[in-house]
Phi, psi and omega in degrees: 000138175290152181299327187297342181251013175293148176304138185298338177299341181287342179249024182305127172093351177252152176283129177266117191236153161244134180244118180259116197223153171239060205312100152261192185295319181288327167306319180294327177295311181294323184285323174297327176301306179296323186291329184275350186280123180293330177277010184241131173247118178267115184279327188190156169232122182257145186255136172225160172295158171161266186293338171213182177289160191292334181283327172295319180308311180295319176298322180293316176305318177296319176303318183290318178295320176293323177297324177269005178061046184226045178294347182285347181286120177293139184236136184238139177282126182238210188294142182256355176215178173291172180296332176271001183082021181267140177243130180218109181249174189234055185297329180302319188274314188254000189090162175301323186268356178087342177241048175068015176059043175242101188288158181226099182295345179257019179290148182299147180279161184293353174296349176277349179286133178290147188288336178293142183283151188302321182296313178294314174308319175308301189295319181300311184294316177296325180294324181283341180225059183305131174079006183241351187254132172257136174253132180253110182251108192245017179225188173305147192266029184296310183299321187291312174301311177303316180302318177297320181295310187282327180234088186305326186279353180303305178306312183290337184273349174288145173288324182186162184231123171252127186242139154258113181168173178068181188216153180241000180227024177066020178268130183254168173228347170231345171225168182310311178238027186232128177278149192300311179302324180284317179304317185295334173206074183308316186295320180294318178297320177298312179299318173300307178302334189260337191250344187271125178260351175288165178297132178241131181241138185235124167254112187270170177311307189296321177297323176293317184288325182290342187245032177302154172261150182292158169295333176288322173301318182299314184293322174288330181295308185274000179257007174294143183281070184219153176306314183299318185291324180293318176307312186292319181301313178295306190289333183267001183297320180302311182293319177298315180297318176304316182290316180293333180270000172114355182291342177247010183304319185296334180289332197246012183307311182266001186245355183078138182293143177181177183276127184234118174253078192310308189294338181290340182285325172289318187290328178295321178294325182284329177290315190211097187293347178287347178302325180268119190256351177212134180210167176214151178257123181220155170284131178238150172214184182233128179285127184247348186241351181296142179287335174252337192246012179304133180080000175290141179274127181264121181259108182273080177297331184264005183053034183287324181283345179055041180297135188292326178262136178249137179257159175262112185261119184287142180237323182219146187236149171278095193296328183293317173297321179297311180304314182297326175297315178297317181299319185291337180298331189254006183287000000 
């Protein structure tokens, strides 16, 4: 019997999560953070395209689960392209394979991936635990949008949805005004922000950049004498070098140069909501038609659009709590 169908009483006191990931390096950091959290029960990991191709994402998740001795967690393959069939990867930042192009000859085989499609697995698991499951989506929102469209009761049965994506000040990292996850599938982001009636929490690009960690912290973090830290040091070397050599400079001009683990900010909030010390509720939507602004998240601070659903946008973070969660991930 899979963990997902165990009676909810077996998880009493623990937060029940589904993690939707496109495992690049920061997804790996966020995933390891969740795997290390004692108050979390991970019901499933669903894979989507994004930082790398869907095949690599599935393999990367399995590598992480083996490293963390958590192969019992079911993994599901999801969408390999955007809703419009577009493929957009980020090889320069995460490496071609998503994990810094550091091969592992002993990695688990894809036979460990469940046969059920990720979208159907999401809906089934949430239906088995209505009102109890939180979904943490740290990649393009293709799987999440498909789940809402194919299973209309899926959004209201979620306890909450945490998103890493979008922007609140028109700042982009792959387009002038577009954040990577939303740019990779703008239609999916639009569907999710307009269809989900459960509480929605968003860690935007600017929130992540404002709360960067120092490179001194990064060096101490990856030089802990543990197998997880040694693994992280290897897979993150490509990304760290890319950033330090100026590849990420444009993102950090007004924020100060530092180590940014974007997906970990959404994950940390899902694990411990006290990590977020300031937040605001706004109606949000996604621009789909602008020649320069396609995929930009529209934050209706004046409530002019009168959107019925409001999202909680994170503004300030308790950095000491965040750093401790990062440290615990590699112990």
